[in-house]
N, CA and C atoms as a LAMMPS dump frame, in Angstrom:
ITEM: TIMESTEP
0
ITEM: NUMBER OF ATOMS
396
ITEM: BOX BOUNDS ff ff ff
-5.0000000000000000e+02 5.0000000000000000e+02
-5.0000000000000000e+02 5.0000000000000000e+02
-5.0000000000000000e+02 5.0000000000000000e+02
ITEM: ATOMS id mol type element x y z
1 1 1 N 279.643 357.993 81.71
2 1 2 C 280.004 356.583 81.725
3 1 3 C 281.482 356.456 81.387
4 2 1 N 282.225 355.662 82.144
5 2 2 C 283.639 355.473 81.901
6 2 3 C 283.911 354.58 80.705
7 3 1 N 285.131 354.639 80.222
8 3 2 C 285.52 353.864 79.045
9 3 3 C 285.41 352.365 79.307
10 4 1 N 285.833 351.906 80.488
11 4 2 C 285.739 350.475 80.793
12 4 3 C 284.288 350.015 80.732
13 5 1 N 283.385 350.785 81.295
14 5 2 C 281.972 350.405 81.27
15 5 3 C 281.43 350.384 79.841
16 6 1 N 281.841 351.333 79.019
17 6 2 C 281.439 351.318 77.606
18 6 3 C 281.885 350.027 76.924
19 7 1 N 283.147 349.66 77.133
20 7 2 C 283.678 348.45 76.504
21 7 3 C 282.964 347.203 77.019
22 8 1 N 282.718 347.142 78.319
23 8 2 C 282.044 345.976 78.9
24 8 3 C 280.61 345.858 78.392
25 9 1 N 279.915 346.968 78.275
26 9 2 C 278.538 346.933 77.735
27 9 3 C 278.532 346.518 76.268
28 10 1 N 279.506 346.991 75.509
29 10 2 C 279.626 346.57 74.114
30 10 3 C 279.805 345.047 74.041
31 11 1 N 280.686 344.507 74.892
32 11 2 C 280.93 343.061 74.876
33 11 3 C 279.725 342.276 75.372
34 12 1 N 278.929 342.833 76.276
35 12 2 C 277.671 342.191 76.662
36 12 3 C 276.758 342.05 75.442
37 13 1 N 276.69 343.091 74.629
38 13 2 C 275.865 343.034 73.414
39 13 3 C 276.401 341.989 72.444
40 14 1 N 277.715 341.836 72.355
41 14 2 C 278.297 340.803 71.494
42 14 3 C 277.869 339.417 71.981
43 15 1 N 277.923 339.188 73.295
44 15 2 C 277.479 337.898 73.85
45 15 3 C 276.02 337.645 73.484
46 16 1 N 275.165 338.649 73.663
47 16 2 C 273.738 338.483 73.327
48 16 3 C 273.557 338.139 71.85
49 17 1 N 274.272 338.838 70.97
50 17 2 C 274.168 338.571 69.533
51 17 3 C 274.652 337.168 69.194
52 18 1 N 275.756 336.756 69.79
53 18 2 C 276.274 335.414 69.535
54 18 3 C 275.304 334.339 70.007
55 19 1 N 274.704 334.554 71.169
56 19 2 C 273.782 333.553 71.733
57 19 3 C 272.522 333.408 70.878
58 20 1 N 272.209 334.422 70.092
59 20 2 C 271.041 334.35 69.2
60 20 3 C 271.349 333.537 67.944
61 21 1 N 272.631 333.338 67.637
62 21 2 C 273.043 332.596 66.44
63 21 3 C 273.472 331.188 66.842
64 22 1 N 272.66 330.214 66.536
65 22 2 C 272.968 328.842 66.961
66 22 3 C 273.121 327.871 65.796
67 23 1 N 273.229 328.369 64.572
68 23 2 C 273.312 327.459 63.427
69 23 3 C 274.642 326.718 63.344
70 24 1 N 275.671 327.188 64.07
71 24 2 C 276.978 326.532 64.042
72 24 3 C 277.347 325.908 65.384
73 25 1 N 276.366 325.668 66.228
74 25 2 C 276.62 325.103 67.544
75 25 3 C 276.208 326.079 68.632
76 26 1 N 276.678 325.79 69.831
77 26 2 C 276.298 326.612 70.986
78 26 3 C 277.445 327.581 71.302
79 27 1 N 277.213 328.87 71.099
80 27 2 C 278.252 329.855 71.404
81 27 3 C 278.475 329.964 72.912
82 28 1 N 279.613 330.49 73.316
83 28 2 C 279.858 330.666 74.754
84 28 3 C 278.883 331.664 75.362
85 29 1 N 278.625 331.486 76.637
86 29 2 C 277.68 332.373 77.332
87 29 3 C 278.388 333.54 78.02
88 30 1 N 279.712 333.558 77.953
89 30 2 C 280.432 334.677 78.578
90 30 3 C 281.814 334.839 77.979
91 31 1 N 282.379 336.019 78.205
92 31 2 C 283.762 336.347 77.889
93 31 3 C 284.531 336.518 79.181
94 32 1 N 285.804 336.203 79.157
95 32 2 C 286.746 336.715 80.142
96 32 3 C 287.416 337.897 79.45
97 33 1 N 287.267 339.077 80.05
98 33 2 C 287.693 340.327 79.43
99 33 3 C 288.823 340.947 80.236
100 34 1 N 289.865 341.375 79.541
101 34 2 C 290.966 342.073 80.201
102 34 3 C 291.089 343.493 79.677
103 35 1 N 291.233 344.422 80.608
104 35 2 C 291.586 345.781 80.222
105 35 3 C 293.102 345.823 80.17
106 36 1 N 293.651 346.309 79.064
107 36 2 C 295.097 346.357 78.863
108 36 3 C 295.622 347.781 79.01
109 37 1 N 296.935 347.891 79.184
110 37 2 C 297.58 349.197 79.247
111 37 3 C 297.249 349.992 77.985
112 38 1 N 297.318 351.322 78.071
113 38 2 C 297.086 352.138 76.868
114 38 3 C 298.045 351.748 75.74
115 39 1 N 297.551 351.868 74.519
116 39 2 C 298.34 351.511 73.348
117 39 3 C 298.733 352.767 72.571
118 40 1 N 299.796 352.627 71.793
119 40 2 C 300.179 353.68 70.852
120 40 3 C 299.809 353.19 69.463
121 41 1 N 299.75 354.094 68.516
122 41 2 C 299.378 353.704 67.154
123 41 3 C 300.393 352.735 66.55
124 42 1 N 301.625 352.762 67.03
125 42 2 C 302.668 351.889 66.502
126 42 3 C 302.688 350.509 67.188
127 43 1 N 301.96 350.377 68.272
128 43 2 C 301.999 349.163 69.081
129 43 3 C 301.338 347.997 68.359
130 44 1 N 302.02 346.868 68.294
131 44 2 C 301.436 345.712 67.626
132 44 3 C 300.994 344.63 68.601
133 45 1 N 301.496 344.665 69.822
134 45 2 C 301.122 343.672 70.824
135 45 3 C 300.378 344.348 71.968
136 46 1 N 299.415 343.644 72.566
137 46 2 C 298.69 344.251 73.691
138 46 3 C 299.604 344.433 74.902
139 47 1 N 299.349 345.49 75.65
140 47 2 C 300.103 345.738 76.876
141 47 3 C 299.667 344.794 77.983
142 48 1 N 300.257 344.939 79.141
143 48 2 C 299.934 344.044 80.26
144 48 3 C 298.503 344.299 80.741
145 49 1 N 297.932 343.276 81.346
146 49 2 C 296.575 343.38 81.848
147 49 3 C 296.488 344.235 83.096
148 50 1 N 295.446 345.072 83.157
149 50 2 C 295.232 345.933 84.313
150 50 3 C 294.081 345.434 85.189
151 51 1 N 293.018 344.951 84.557
152 51 2 C 291.822 344.453 85.267
153 51 3 C 291.216 343.332 84.445
154 52 1 N 290.347 342.544 85.102
155 52 2 C 289.718 341.414 84.404
156 52 3 C 288.288 341.235 84.906
157 53 1 N 287.39 340.884 83.974
158 53 2 C 285.986 340.651 84.292
159 53 3 C 285.495 339.379 83.608
160 54 1 N 284.443 338.825 84.178
161 54 2 C 283.645 337.803 83.502
162 54 3 C 282.376 338.524 83.047
163 55 1 N 282.149 338.533 81.727
164 55 2 C 281.06 339.312 81.138
165 55 3 C 280.098 338.384 80.409
166 56 1 N 278.87 338.317 80.919
167 56 2 C 277.797 337.583 80.264
168 56 3 C 276.803 338.558 79.673
169 57 1 N 275.75 338.035 79.084
170 57 2 C 274.742 338.885 78.453
171 57 3 C 274.123 339.872 79.44
172 58 1 N 273.972 339.47 80.697
173 58 2 C 273.318 340.317 81.695
174 58 3 C 274.148 340.523 82.951
175 59 1 N 275.397 340.08 82.936
176 59 2 C 276.22 340.185 84.139
177 59 3 C 277.622 340.689 83.81
178 60 1 N 278.185 341.42 84.745
179 60 2 C 279.587 341.84 84.693
180 60 3 C 280.128 341.658 86.101
181 61 1 N 281.128 340.785 86.239
182 61 2 C 281.709 340.496 87.55
183 61 3 C 283.218 340.666 87.441
184 62 1 N 283.779 341.564 88.253
185 62 2 C 285.232 341.707 88.237
186 62 3 C 285.856 340.481 88.894
187 63 1 N 286.914 339.969 88.281
188 63 2 C 287.6 338.788 88.792
189 63 3 C 289.095 339.097 88.933
190 64 1 N 289.803 338.238 89.638
191 64 2 C 291.229 338.414 89.895
192 64 3 C 292.001 338.409 88.58
193 65 1 N 292.722 339.496 88.297
194 65 2 C 293.449 339.601 87.027
195 65 3 C 294.634 338.664 86.947
196 66 1 N 295.093 338.158 88.073
197 66 2 C 296.262 337.287 88.081
198 66 3 C 295.924 335.803 88.218
199 67 1 N 294.652 335.497 88.399
200 67 2 C 294.259 334.093 88.56
201 67 3 C 294.455 333.336 87.246
202 68 1 N 294.87 332.096 87.365
203 68 2 C 295.016 331.248 86.175
204 68 3 C 293.632 330.969 85.595
205 69 1 N 293.547 331.017 84.279
206 69 2 C 292.285 330.727 83.605
207 69 3 C 292.288 329.282 83.124
208 70 1 N 291.123 328.65 83.129
209 70 2 C 291.076 327.287 82.598
210 70 3 C 291.358 327.299 81.093
211 71 1 N 291.896 326.227 80.592
212 71 2 C 292.128 326.114 79.153
213 71 3 C 290.792 326.166 78.423
214 72 1 N 290.756 326.864 77.313
215 72 2 C 289.531 326.907 76.516
216 72 3 C 289.375 325.573 75.795
217 73 1 N 288.184 325 75.901
218 73 2 C 287.875 323.738 75.233
219 73 3 C 286.973 324.049 74.053
220 74 1 N 287.311 323.505 72.891
221 74 2 C 286.534 323.777 71.692
222 74 3 C 285.481 322.689 71.502
223 75 1 N 284.235 323.13 71.316
224 75 2 C 283.118 322.242 71.024
225 75 3 C 282.578 322.661 69.664
226 76 1 N 282.954 321.928 68.626
227 76 2 C 282.553 322.339 67.285
228 76 3 C 283.269 323.62 66.914
229 77 1 N 282.507 324.627 66.549
230 77 2 C 283.079 325.896 66.122
231 77 3 C 283.498 326.784 67.292
232 78 1 N 282.918 326.576 68.467
233 78 2 C 283.072 327.519 69.573
234 78 3 C 283.876 326.963 70.743
235 79 1 N 284.582 327.876 71.428
236 79 2 C 285.169 327.562 72.722
237 79 3 C 284.062 327.555 73.776
238 80 1 N 284.361 326.947 74.923
239 80 2 C 283.374 326.941 76.008
240 80 3 C 283.203 328.326 76.633
241 81 1 N 284.213 329.197 76.532
242 81 2 C 284.06 330.598 76.917
243 81 3 C 284.922 331.433 75.976
244 82 1 N 284.536 332.684 75.787
245 82 2 C 285.283 333.573 74.908
246 82 3 C 286.313 334.383 75.666
247 83 1 N 287.276 334.908 74.94
248 83 2 C 288.28 335.816 75.508
249 83 3 C 288.169 337.144 74.786
250 84 1 N 288.347 338.224 75.521
251 84 2 C 288.281 339.562 74.931
252 84 3 C 289.227 340.48 75.685
253 85 1 N 289.606 341.554 75.024
254 85 2 C 290.375 342.582 75.709
255 85 3 C 290.054 343.94 75.09
256 86 1 N 290.4 344.974 75.822
257 86 2 C 290.235 346.33 75.309
258 86 3 C 291.325 347.207 75.89
259 87 1 N 291.595 348.295 75.172
260 87 2 C 292.629 349.224 75.586
261 87 3 C 292.314 350.596 75.006
262 88 1 N 292.549 351.622 75.795
263 88 2 C 292.397 353.009 75.348
264 88 3 C 293.741 353.439 74.771
265 89 1 N 293.715 354.235 73.696
266 89 2 C 294.998 354.697 73.167
267 89 3 C 295.611 355.751 74.091
268 90 1 N 296.881 356.047 73.855
269 90 2 C 297.616 356.972 74.728
270 90 3 C 297.014 358.37 74.748
271 91 1 N 296.373 358.777 73.668
272 91 2 C 295.753 360.109 73.604
273 91 3 C 294.402 360.136 74.316
274 92 1 N 293.843 358.958 74.594
275 92 2 C 292.556 358.881 75.274
276 92 3 C 291.366 359.175 74.386
277 93 1 N 291.537 359.077 73.057
278 93 2 C 290.432 359.415 72.161
279 93 3 C 289.908 358.236 71.337
280 94 1 N 290.392 357.032 71.623
281 94 2 C 289.913 355.844 70.91
282 94 3 C 290.132 354.604 71.779
283 95 1 N 289.357 353.561 71.487
284 95 2 C 289.441 352.297 72.212
285 95 3 C 289.517 351.157 71.201
286 96 1 N 290.419 350.216 71.44
287 96 2 C 290.475 348.993 70.648
288 96 3 C 289.859 347.868 71.46
289 97 1 N 288.98 347.118 70.81
290 97 2 C 288.314 345.975 71.436
291 97 3 C 288.516 344.774 70.533
292 98 1 N 288.992 343.676 71.106
293 98 2 C 289.151 342.437 70.358
294 98 3 C 288.521 341.285 71.111
295 99 1 N 288.003 340.308 70.363
296 99 2 C 287.411 339.132 71.014
297 99 3 C 287.506 337.931 70.088
298 100 1 N 287.531 336.755 70.705
299 100 2 C 287.453 335.52 69.925
300 100 3 C 286.673 334.487 70.721
301 101 1 N 285.884 333.714 70.001
302 101 2 C 285.028 332.696 70.619
303 101 3 C 285.251 331.315 70.021
304 102 1 N 286.183 331.202 69.103
305 102 2 C 286.52 329.927 68.476
306 102 3 C 287.838 330.057 67.749
307 103 1 N 288.351 328.932 67.267
308 103 2 C 289.651 328.958 66.589
309 103 3 C 289.666 329.916 65.404
310 104 1 N 288.53 330.035 64.748
311 104 2 C 288.455 330.886 63.556
312 104 3 C 287.282 331.853 63.627
313 105 1 N 286.989 332.348 64.806
314 105 2 C 285.859 333.256 64.948
315 105 3 C 286.195 334.335 65.961
316 106 1 N 286.449 335.528 65.46
317 106 2 C 286.761 336.651 66.329
318 106 3 C 286.741 337.953 65.555
319 107 1 N 286.912 339.047 66.269
320 107 2 C 286.9 340.38 65.669
321 107 3 C 287.833 341.298 66.456
322 108 1 N 288.33 342.293 65.763
323 108 2 C 289.084 343.362 66.396
324 108 3 C 288.667 344.68 65.781
325 109 1 N 288.269 345.617 66.599
326 109 2 C 287.77 346.901 66.12
327 109 3 C 288.362 348.039 66.925
328 110 1 N 288.372 349.21 66.323
329 110 2 C 288.747 350.429 67.027
330 110 3 C 287.57 351.395 66.934
331 111 1 N 287.261 352.021 68.062
332 111 2 C 286.161 352.978 68.141
333 111 3 C 286.693 354.319 68.628
334 112 1 N 286.411 355.405 67.905
335 112 2 C 286.741 356.714 68.476
336 112 3 C 285.819 356.986 69.665
337 113 1 N 286.314 357.695 70.637
338 113 2 C 285.485 358.108 71.771
339 113 3 C 284.901 359.475 71.46
340 114 1 N 283.589 359.579 71.608
341 114 2 C 282.881 360.823 71.314
342 114 3 C 281.995 361.185 72.501
343 115 1 N 281.607 362.43 72.561
344 115 2 C 280.646 362.87 73.569
345 115 3 C 279.298 363.068 72.898
346 116 1 N 278.226 362.615 73.562
347 116 2 C 276.88 362.863 73.044
348 116 3 C 276.449 364.275 73.423
349 117 1 N 275.227 364.638 73.09
350 117 2 C 274.736 365.992 73.337
351 117 3 C 274.674 366.346 74.821
352 118 1 N 274.699 365.32 75.699
353 118 2 C 274.681 365.554 77.146
354 118 3 C 276.065 365.489 77.769
355 119 1 N 277.098 365.348 76.936
356 119 2 C 278.465 365.296 77.439
357 119 3 C 278.912 363.929 77.921
358 120 1 N 278.123 362.875 77.634
359 120 2 C 278.486 361.513 78.024
360 120 3 C 279.308 360.847 76.921
361 121 1 N 280.274 360.042 77.333
362 121 2 C 281.089 359.311 76.36
363 121 3 C 280.281 358.229 75.671
364 122 1 N 280.623 358.008 74.396
365 122 2 C 280.042 356.902 73.631
366 122 3 C 281.066 356.472 72.592
367 123 1 N 280.858 355.259 72.061
368 123 2 C 281.688 354.791 70.959
369 123 3 C 281.208 355.445 69.672
370 124 1 N 282.151 355.904 68.851
371 124 2 C 281.831 356.429 67.536
372 124 3 C 281.806 355.302 66.505
373 125 1 N 281.961 355.661 65.251
374 125 2 C 281.892 354.716 64.139
375 125 3 C 283.036 353.707 64.206
376 126 1 N 282.688 352.45 64.147
377 126 2 C 283.649 351.341 64.228
378 126 3 C 284.597 351.343 63.026
379 127 1 N 285.867 351.026 63.303
380 127 2 C 286.852 350.762 62.258
381 127 3 C 287.35 349.339 62.471
382 128 1 N 287.091 348.472 61.489
383 128 2 C 287.514 347.072 61.615
384 128 3 C 289.037 346.979 61.498
385 129 1 N 289.651 346.266 62.445
386 129 2 C 291.091 346.026 62.423
387 129 3 C 291.405 344.628 61.929
388 130 1 N 290.594 343.658 62.322
389 130 2 C 290.785 342.272 61.872
390 130 3 C 289.478 341.49 62.052
391 131 1 N 289.338 340.452 61.253
392 131 2 C 288.176 339.557 61.312
393 131 3 C 288.68 338.149 61.044
394 132 1 N 288.195 337.212 61.825
395 132 2 C 288.513 335.805 61.535
396 132 3 C 287.265 334.971 61.649
């Protein structure tokens, strides 16, 4: 499984988890996800976008990376859709994934890339980078 597919499946699980939590309103049903250029450990800003998808709990659809996105509208705690991005580091051994679904609700994590017993890539133990 490729790194992009790993990141997209992870974000699908985030959408499913968010949709199960409704005590603060109705969470978005999808993310617009961008794959960014590889990052270095010193990099503080995301690189330019390489690809873009619309990711729901059960769907992944590649969309035009250059198309204008509608403004996010906030309904209570949540935006009408979430934004996310991911990037592989320059060494190719870790992935950073960030997402936000409201003005004060998001996460940023880094996952080492590991191989399972069958030689397939998987995310290793999460390292939290930021939480809001």
